[in-house]
N, C-alpha and C positions, 0 to 999 in steps of 0.2 A: 335586145328584148324580142320576145315573140308573143304577140297579143293573141289570146284565144277569146273570141267574142261569142257570147251566148245571148240569145234573143229573149224577149219577154213573152208573156202568154199570147197565144194565137199567131205569133210571128215566127219567121224562119230566119236562117242565117243571112238571107237577103237584106234584112233590115239594118245590118251592120256594114253592108258593103261600102256605102259612101264614106263612112269613117275609116273602114279598113284600107280603102285605097289611099287615103291620106297618110295613114300610119305607115304603109309600105313605101310611099313616096318619101318619107322621112328616114328611110333606111332600116326599118324594123320589119320583122316577120308578122304576118297576120293571117289567122285562120278563123273563119266564121262557121259556126256549127248550127245545125238544125236539130232539135231534139227529136227522139223517136216519137212517131205518131203525127208529126207536124209537116211532113212532106206529102204532096198530092199522091194518093195511092197507098199511103201507110195504113196499117190497121192499128188504131189507137186503143182498142179494147184491152182492158186489164193492165195498162201501164201505170206504174207507181213512181213517186218521186225518186226512189232509189234507182230506177232505170235511167232517169235523166242524169243523175250524179255519176252513175257508172259510165254513161255514154261520154261525158266530158273527160273522165279519167282515162278511159280507153283511147279516145282520140289523141290525147297528149302522149300517152305511153306508146301507142302503135306508131306514131310519127317520130318518136324519140325526141320530143321537143324539150328544150332547156331554156332557162331564163324566161319562164312563162309568166305573163301577166294575165290573169283571168279577169275578163271585163264582162259584166252582166248588166242587162237593162231590165228594169221593172221586176217582174216575177223571178227573173234569172238570178237575182240576188240570193235566192234560196239555194238552188243547185250549185252555184259557184262557191258558196260558203261550204257546202258539203264536200265538193271536190277539192277545195284548198287544203283541207285537213288530210287528204290522201296523197298529195303530190310531192311531199317531202322536199328534197333539194332541187327539184325541177321548178319550184315556184319562186318567182322573183318579186311578185307584187300582186295586189288585188285592187281592181278599179270598179266601183259601182257607179252606174249612171242612172239617175232617177229610179233607183232600185229599192225594193223592199229588203230589209235586213231583219231576219227573224230573231226573236227571243228563243231560247231553248224550248222546244216542244210547241212552238207556235206555227200553225199552218197559215198559208195565204188566205184560206177561207175564214179562219178564225180572226185574222187581222182585219177582215172586212166588217166586223161587228154585226150590225143588224142584217147585213146581206148574207151572213153565213148560212142561215137556214134555207134561203132561196138557192144559193149555190149548191148545197148538198142535195136538195130535193131535185133540182134540175139534172144534176149528174146522175142521181139514182134513177130518174125517169127515162134517161136517154139509153137506147139499146146498146150503144157502144161506149157508154159511160163518159161522154164528153160534155162540154158546155161551150156554146158559141157566143158570139158577140154581135148585137144588131147594129145597123148602120147609124141610127140616131145616137145611141150611147157612144159609139166610136167617135163620131164627129163632135159631140158635145163635151166629152170627157178627155179623149186622147188627142184629138187634133182640131180643136176649135179655132175658128178664124182663118183657116186655110182655104184656098179655092176648092169648090166642090169637085172639080175635075181631079185634083190631087188627092182629096179625101177618098174619092171613089177608087182611084188607082191603087192606093195603099190598102184600102179595105178589101178589095178583090183579091189580094194576096193572102189574106188571113185564113187560118184553118181552125176548126174546133179544138179546144184545149183538152187534152186527156184529164179526166177528173182527178185521178190520183195525184197529179202534179199539184193540185190546189188543196186537197184535203189532208195530205200527208205532212208530216213535220219532221224536222231534224232535232236531235237531242245531243248537241255538241257545244263545247265552249266557244266563245267568240273568237273570230279570226285574229283579233288583236294579240292573241296569245301565240301566234305563229312566228312573230318576229320579222315580218316582211312589210314593206311599205304598203299603205292602204290609202286610197283616195276615194272621196265621194263627190261626184260631179252632179249638180242639181240644175235642171232646167227651171229657170226662175218663174216661168208662167205655168208650171205643171200643176194641174188641179186634180190629178187622178191618183195620187199616192194614198196608201192606206193609213199613213201617219205623216205629219209634217216632215219635210226633208231634213231640217236641222236635227229633229229628234232621232230620225233614222241614222244620220251620220254619227250622232253622239253614241249610238250603240256600239260603234267600233272605234270610238275615241278620237274622231276627227271632226273638223268643221267642213261644211260643204263649200265647194267651189261653184259659183254661179255661172251659168252660161245662158244666153238668150234662148227663147223658144219655149215650147210646151213639151208634153210627154214624148212626142215623136221628133224631137229636135235632132236625134241621130240621123234622121232623114232630111229634115228641113234646114238644119244649121250644122252640117258635118264639120265644117272648118273649125268652128269654135269648140265643138265636142271633142274632136281629135286633139286639138291643141291642149285643151284642159287635161284630158286623160294622160297624155304623154308628159306634160310639164310636171304634174304632181308626182307621178310614179318615178320619173327620172330625177326629180329633186330629192327623192328619198323620203317622201311624206310618210309619216307613221303616226302612231297614237299620240295624242296631245299629252303634254307633261303638266 
């Protein structure tokens, strides 16, 4: 298998490196992508969700990757869902980690309920059309209970998220129609998801596999996250019957 890791909002491919190293040590390929606009020096203005989906597909095709497992964290559940429908026989599985799984036509902003207006207004007011994340929100929602030095280290890697990634939506059938193994790994202490993890997993017909830690467990508990992702995909986990 070759795992293609896609990071959540504000994050880059670096956030998947601890898990990716462990996947490689187990004998599989691993590639961690950073979406357009989220590397230092990128111009995020005007980027849309379609650009993120295109980036994933182009990365797989340009590297001629086969037996691909798309693995997405948090917001990345949306673009990997879009990319999965375009990869054809290159796709071997889909792995969601504490990820949002959209209903057809549902954007990340819309899934945030009462926060949608604030998100859209903030994006509209930003000269480059992005939205940032403040340190208090990050520590309280994404990385609670961790040492402040670690929280600060991770926070300092974050980049403003291109607004189009959050306000655009896919209009596609569920990935359970693609006939590949699907897994949903859920950090048991995650308090930042837009809907309960079991509800999100049920959208693709699977039950969540729990691992310890919070939303950033891919950084703080990489052994458990890597093991769960590989075990479920290689066991052929698919839609529940």
